[in-house]
C-alpha positions in Angstrom: -22.6 17.7 34.7 -24.9 20.3 36.3 -25.7 23.5 34.5 -24.6 26.9 35.9 -27.2 28.9 37.8 -29.8 30.4 35.4 -33.1 32.3 35.5 -36.0 30.7 33.8 -39.2 32.4 32.5 -42.0 30.8 30.4 -43.2 33.2 27.8 -47.0 33.8 27.9 -47.2 35.0 24.3 -44.9 36.0 21.4 -44.7 39.7 22.4 -43.7 38.6 25.9 -41.0 36.3 24.5 -39.6 39.1 22.3 -39.5 41.4 25.3 -37.6 38.8 27.4 -35.2 38.0 24.6 -33.9 41.6 24.7 -31.9 40.7 27.8 -28.2 40.5 27.0 -27.6 36.9 27.8 -31.0 35.4 27.1 -31.5 32.1 25.2 -34.5 30.5 23.7 -35.7 27.1 25.0 -38.0 25.3 22.5 -37.7 21.5 22.8 -34.4 21.6 24.8 -32.7 18.9 22.8 -29.9 21.3 21.6 -29.7 23.8 24.4 -29.9 21.6 27.5 -26.9 19.4 26.6 -24.6 22.3 26.0 -25.8 23.9 29.2 -25.0 20.8 31.2 -21.5 20.8 29.8 -21.4 24.6 30.6 -20.5 25.3 27.0 -23.5 27.6 27.0 -24.1 29.7 30.2 -27.1 32.0 29.6 -28.3 34.2 32.4 -31.9 33.8 31.3 -33.7 30.9 29.5 -36.9 31.9 27.8 -39.3 28.9 27.4 -41.4 29.3 24.3 -42.6 25.7 24.2 -46.3 26.7 24.9 -46.5 29.4 22.3 -48.8 28.9 19.2 -45.9 28.2 16.9 -46.5 24.6 15.8 -48.2 22.7 13.1 -48.0 22.0 9.4 -50.3 23.6 6.8 -50.5 23.2 3.1 -52.3 25.8 1.1 -52.0 27.1 -2.4 -48.4 27.2 -3.5 -46.8 27.1 0.0 -46.2 24.7 2.8 -46.1 26.5 6.2 -44.4 24.9 9.2 -44.4 26.3 12.8 -40.9 26.4 14.4 -42.2 24.4 17.4 -43.3 21.5 15.3 -41.6 18.4 16.5 -39.7 15.9 14.4 -42.4 13.3 15.2 -45.2 15.7 14.0 -43.3 16.2 10.8 -42.7 12.5 10.3 -46.4 11.7 10.6 -47.8 14.8 8.9 -50.4 13.8 6.2 -49.5 17.0 4.3 -46.0 15.6 3.6 -47.2 12.3 2.1 -46.6 13.3 -1.4 -43.6 12.8 -3.7 -42.5 16.4 -3.9 -42.5 17.0 -0.1 -41.6 13.5 1.1 -38.0 14.5 1.8 -39.1 16.5 4.8 -40.9 13.7 6.5 -38.2 11.2 5.4 -35.6 13.3 7.0 -37.6 13.8 10.2 -37.9 10.1 10.7 -34.1 9.7 10.6 -33.4 12.2 13.4 -32.2 11.1 16.8 -34.2 8.5 18.8 -37.8 8.4 20.0 -37.3 10.9 22.8 -35.5 13.4 20.6 -38.2 13.1 17.9 -40.9 13.8 20.4 -39.2 16.8 22.0 -36.9 18.3 19.4 -38.2 21.1 17.2 -37.4 22.1 13.6 -37.0 25.8 14.6 -34.7 24.9 17.5 -32.5 22.8 15.3 -32.2 25.5 12.6 -31.2 28.1 15.2 -28.7 25.7 16.8 -26.9 25.3 13.4 -25.1 22.0 14.1 -23.1 21.3 10.9 -24.2 17.7 11.1 -27.9 18.6 11.4 -30.1 16.8 8.7 -33.0 19.1 8.0 -31.1 22.2 6.7 -30.0 20.3 3.6 -33.7 19.4 2.8 -34.9 23.0 3.3 -32.0 24.4 1.3 -32.7 22.1 -1.6 -36.4 23.0 -1.5 -35.8 26.8 -1.4 -37.4 27.3 2.1 -37.5 30.6 3.9 -37.5 31.6 7.5 -39.7 34.3 9.0 -38.3 35.9 12.1 -39.5 38.6 14.5 -37.9 40.8 17.1 -39.0 44.0 18.9 -37.4 45.9 16.0 -39.8 44.3 13.4 -40.0 41.3 11.1 -37.9 40.0 8.2 -37.7 36.9 6.0 -34.5 35.2 4.8 -33.6 32.1 2.8 -32.5 29.1 4.7 -29.5 28.9 2.4 -28.4 32.3 3.8 -29.0 31.3 7.5 -25.7 29.5 8.3 -22.3 31.2 8.5 -20.3 28.5 10.3 -20.5 25.8 12.9 -23.3 26.7 15.4 -23.4 30.2 13.9 -26.3 31.9 12.0 -27.2 35.4 10.8 -30.0 35.6 13.4 -29.6 38.7 15.5 -29.9 38.9 19.2 -33.5 39.1 20.2 -34.9 37.5 17.0 -37.3 34.6 17.1 -38.2 32.2 14.3 -41.9 32.4 13.8 -42.5 30.4 10.7 -40.9 28.3 8.0 -42.3 28.4 4.5 -41.5 26.0 1.6 -42.7 26.7 -2.0 -44.6 23.7 -3.2 -42.6 22.2 -6.1 -44.1 22.1 -9.6 -46.4 19.2 -10.5 -44.3 16.1 -11.4 -41.6 16.7 -8.9 -40.0 14.3 -6.3 -37.8 14.7 -3.3 -35.6 12.5 -1.1 -33.1 12.6 1.7 -30.3 10.1 2.2 -27.6 10.1 4.8 -24.8 7.9 6.2 -24.8 8.2 10.0 -22.3 7.7 12.7 -23.5 4.5 14.4 -23.3 5.8 17.9 -24.4 9.4 17.7 -26.7 9.1 14.7 -25.4 12.4 13.3 -24.8 12.5 9.6 -21.3 11.9 8.4 -22.7 12.9 5.0 -26.3 13.7 4.1 -27.9 14.8 0.8 -31.3 16.1 -0.1 -32.5 16.1 -3.7 -35.4 17.8 -5.4 -36.1 16.7 -8.9 -38.6 18.9 -10.9 -39.6 18.9 -14.6 -37.1 21.8 -15.1 -34.1 21.0 -12.9 -32.4 18.9 -10.2 -31.3 20.5 -6.9 -29.1 18.9 -4.3 -27.9 20.2 -1.0 -25.4 18.6 1.4 -24.9 18.5 5.2 -22.4 17.0 7.5 -19.3 17.4 5.3 -18.5 21.0 5.7 -18.8 23.7 8.4 -22.3 24.6 7.1 -24.8 22.9 4.7 -24.7 24.1 1.1 -26.3 23.7 -2.3 -24.4 22.0 -5.1 -24.3 24.0 -8.4 -27.2 22.9 -10.5 -26.3 20.4 -13.2 -22.7 19.9 -11.8 -21.0 16.5 -11.6 -21.0 15.8 -7.8 -17.5 14.4 -7.8 -16.1 17.4 -9.7 -18.1 19.9 -7.6 -16.8 18.4 -4.4 -13.2 18.3 -5.5 -12.6 21.9 -4.4 -14.7 21.8 -1.3 -13.0 22.1 2.2 -14.4 18.8 3.6 -14.3 18.1 7.3 -12.2 15.2 8.6 -11.9 13.4 11.9 -11.0 10.0 13.3 -14.5 8.8 12.5 -14.4 9.9 8.9 -11.2 11.3 7.4 -11.6 14.0 4.8 -11.3 11.8 1.7 -13.6 9.2 3.1 -16.2 11.8 3.9 -15.8 13.3 0.4 -16.5 9.8 -1.0 -19.5 9.4 1.2 -20.9 12.7 -0.1 -20.8 11.5 -3.7 -22.5 8.3 -2.6 -25.4 10.0 -0.8 -25.9 12.5 -3.6 -26.3 9.6 -6.1 -28.7 7.8 -3.8 -30.8 10.9 -3.1 -31.1 11.7 -6.8 -32.1 8.2 -7.6 -34.7 8.1 -4.9 -36.2 11.5 -5.9 -36.3 10.4 -9.6 -38.0 7.1 -8.6 -40.7 9.1 -6.7 -41.3 11.2 -9.9 -41.7 8.0 -11.9 -44.0 6.5 -9.3 -46.2 9.6 -9.2 -46.5 9.6 -13.0 -47.3 5.9 -13.3 
């Protein structure tokens, strides 16, 4: 299908982008892998598309006790980032390598994916398990929020109109930690039917899930996955009925924990 008529402006800098995003029906265009398909189907019909793809909001930096990721960083850049070639941060690169196909990984951005809030998106589970935070700006000011507090439903977030994600920060796990991401994907779309991210530290084990409910979420620490999932309102469809998807969730949780524990053991060997 062909998108409805729309105005297009390429932002020259962040302040210009924030000014443009004050328009009532303005939408952000980052990599376009989420917005353009829904525009073609006319599910989304913005009056103004603000292209931020050339703003200085990309890159991966590791310093001190924090990993900093620009929202325009592509999946391919994350997958090949040398800063993520370590057991405690490996889940981020591992997840990025599993997303979409070659074209999607070269154009899709981590910030655009988070703002789109697809319930089958992979990376939110990883960032939730790792305690990541989003830093956002608007003409009203700046604020930071936990990724675990971002999602309120399918394709819905707490981001306010006019807000732009400017950075993602991840606290570097304690020495002796390991992380992993495992998913079972739909064979045609590649979206996760169930995905689990695990972070194993010397003190605790954290697991977050995606693809099985309306929003990604963190399992209670130390809980038995099967018992914890018993009361969860799990999605079901003709690809994966509810009980099958619930079973897949327990499988990927077990595999993700095993992989993260193995990375801890390898790092200590």
